[in-house]
C-alpha positions in Angstrom: -34.5 1.9 -21.7 -34.0 -0.4 -18.7 -30.2 -0.2 -17.7 -30.3 -2.9 -14.8 -27.8 -5.9 -15.3 -30.7 -8.4 -16.0 -32.2 -6.1 -19.1 -32.7 -7.4 -22.2 -30.5 -4.8 -23.6 -27.4 -5.9 -21.7 -28.1 -9.7 -22.2 -28.4 -8.9 -26.1 -24.9 -7.1 -25.6 -23.7 -9.8 -23.9 -24.8 -12.0 -26.3 -23.6 -10.1 -29.4 -19.8 -9.7 -27.5 -19.5 -13.5 -27.6 -20.4 -13.8 -30.9 -18.3 -14.9 -33.8 -19.0 -11.9 -36.2 -16.2 -14.0 -39.0 -18.2 -17.0 -38.9 -21.6 -15.0 -39.0 -20.9 -12.8 -41.8 -19.6 -16.2 -43.8 -22.6 -17.8 -42.9 -25.0 -15.0 -44.0 -23.1 -14.6 -47.0 -23.4 -18.5 -48.0 -26.7 -18.9 -46.9 -27.8 -15.8 -48.9 -25.9 -17.5 -52.3 -27.6 -20.7 -51.6 -31.3 -19.0 -51.4 -30.0 -17.3 -54.6 -29.0 -20.5 -56.0 -32.3 -21.8 -55.6 -34.3 -19.5 -56.8 -32.7 -18.9 -59.9 -31.2 -22.4 -61.0 -33.4 -24.7 -59.2 -32.5 -27.7 -56.8 -30.2 -29.8 -58.9 -28.2 -26.9 -59.2 -28.1 -26.0 -55.3 -28.0 -30.2 -54.7 -24.4 -30.5 -57.0 -22.8 -27.6 -55.2 -23.6 -28.6 -51.8 -22.4 -31.8 -52.2 -18.6 -30.7 -54.2 -18.5 -28.1 -50.9 -19.1 -31.5 -48.4 -16.2 -33.0 -50.4 -13.7 -29.7 -50.0 -14.9 -29.4 -46.5 -14.2 -33.2 -46.1 -10.7 -32.8 -48.3 -9.7 -29.7 -45.7 -10.5 -30.8 -42.3 -7.6 -33.3 -42.1 -5.3 -30.3 -43.3 -6.9 -28.0 -40.5 -6.9 -30.8 -37.9 -2.9 -31.3 -38.5 -2.4 -27.3 -38.5 -3.8 -27.2 -35.0 -1.5 -30.5 -33.8 1.5 -28.8 -34.9 0.7 -25.6 -33.2 -0.5 -27.9 -30.2 3.3 -29.9 -30.3 5.0 -26.9 -30.9 3.6 -25.3 -27.8 4.8 -28.5 -25.8 8.2 -28.5 -27.5 9.5 -24.7 -27.3 9.3 -23.4 -23.5 6.9 -20.0 -22.9 9.9 -18.4 -21.6 12.2 -19.2 -25.0 8.9 -18.1 -26.8 8.7 -15.1 -24.8 12.4 -14.2 -25.4 12.8 -14.2 -28.5 9.3 -13.0 -30.1 7.7 -11.4 -26.8 7.1 -7.9 -26.3 10.3 -7.2 -24.9 12.3 -8.7 -28.1 12.2 -5.7 -29.7 13.6 -5.3 -33.4 15.0 -8.6 -33.1 12.1 -10.5 -32.2 10.5 -9.1 -35.2 13.5 -10.1 -37.8 13.0 -13.6 -35.9 9.5 -13.9 -36.7 9.5 -12.5 -39.9 12.5 -15.0 -40.8 10.7 -18.0 -39.6 7.3 -17.0 -41.5 9.6 -16.6 -44.4 11.2 -19.8 -44.4 7.7 -22.3 -43.1 7.1 -24.3 -45.9 3.2 -24.3 -44.8 0.1 -23.4 -45.8 -2.7 -21.5 -44.2 -3.8 -24.7 -42.6 -0.7 -24.4 -40.4 0.4 -21.1 -40.4 -2.7 -19.4 -38.8 -3.1 -22.1 -36.4 1.0 -21.8 -35.2 0.8 -17.9 -34.7 -2.5 -18.6 -32.4 -0.4 -20.7 -30.4 2.4 -18.5 -30.6 1.0 -16.1 -29.4 -0.6 -17.9 -26.4 2.3 -18.9 -25.2 4.1 -15.2 -25.1 4.8 -13.8 -28.6 3.2 -10.3 -29.1 0.8 -8.9 -31.5 4.0 -7.1 -33.3 5.6 -10.6 -33.7 2.6 -12.4 -35.1 2.0 -10.0 -37.6 5.6 -10.2 -38.5 5.3 -14.2 -38.8 2.2 -14.1 -40.7 3.5 -10.8 -43.3 6.3 -13.1 -43.9 5.1 -15.8 -44.9 2.5 -14.1 -47.2 4.5 -11.6 -49.0 8.2 -13.7 -48.8 7.5 -17.1 -48.4 10.3 -18.5 -50.1 8.7 -21.9 -50.8 6.0 -20.4 -52.6 8.3 -18.2 -54.7 10.4 -21.4 -55.8 7.5 -23.2 -56.5 4.9 -20.9 -58.3 6.5 -17.9 -58.8 9.7 -18.5 -60.4 8.0 -20.9 -63.4 5.7 -17.9 -64.1 7.7 -14.7 -64.0 11.0 -16.0 -64.1 13.7 -15.4 -61.1 14.5 -11.2 -61.9 11.2 -10.4 -61.0 10.7 -13.0 -57.7 14.2 -11.6 -56.8 12.8 -7.8 -57.6 9.8 -8.6 -55.4 11.5 -10.3 -52.5 13.6 -7.5 -52.1 10.7 -5.2 -52.3 9.0 -7.0 -50.0 11.7 -8.0 -47.2 11.5 -5.2 -45.0 7.6 -5.1 -44.5 7.1 -7.6 -42.2 9.1 -6.0 -39.8 7.4 -2.5 -40.7 4.5 -4.2 -39.9 5.5 -5.9 -36.7 7.0 -2.4 -35.4 3.4 -0.7 -36.4 1.4 -3.4 -34.8 3.4 -2.6 -31.5 2.1 1.2 -31.5 0.1 1.6 -28.5 -2.5 3.1 -30.3 -3.0 -0.6 -31.2 -3.4 -1.8 -28.0 -7.0 -0.6 -27.6 -8.0 -2.6 -31.0 -5.7 -5.4 -30.6 -4.9 -6.3 -27.0 -2.0 -9.1 -26.6 -3.8 -12.4 -26.3 -3.3 -13.3 -22.3 -0.6 -16.1 -21.9 -2.4 -19.5 -20.1 -0.8 -21.1 -17.4 -2.3 -24.4 -18.0 1.1 -25.6 -20.6 4.7 -26.3 -19.7 
């Protein structure tokens, strides 16, 4: 096997490292499902599914764009130094508590939360704070608890779930900061192109 810098093996490895594996897996599963529907249900059903998916895509796209815009605006409105101070690597336990509190209170959906978490990481927050932020939004989200959970489960159950979930985002953030994860998930490097 050739080991030179221009060998086909090295070029393939370089290409595989740049590949977006999440997109590749989802595209492969979608393509496989479409082939299955075409072979078992026929073209009319496949066309109907594609039409419904196209409308779903059209309805989601503005939300994703607005989420990215909110993330970009946060980066412009809040200085990198402030983000580093409050939720950066040196922010300690208080940084995780702040990130979890913001995630818990933030009344948005995934189209806003995930771009915002990426912007926070790129602006100086560490991975522990980002995980505390996302985990708090997922586990404790006050907005979702009031609107969705209380009508279904009642206040007692929601309060109980809230109390047992409360420490989890901070614990997950502490766990994410452990050095053993440095190789698996390094912090996103801070860019010098913004305020």
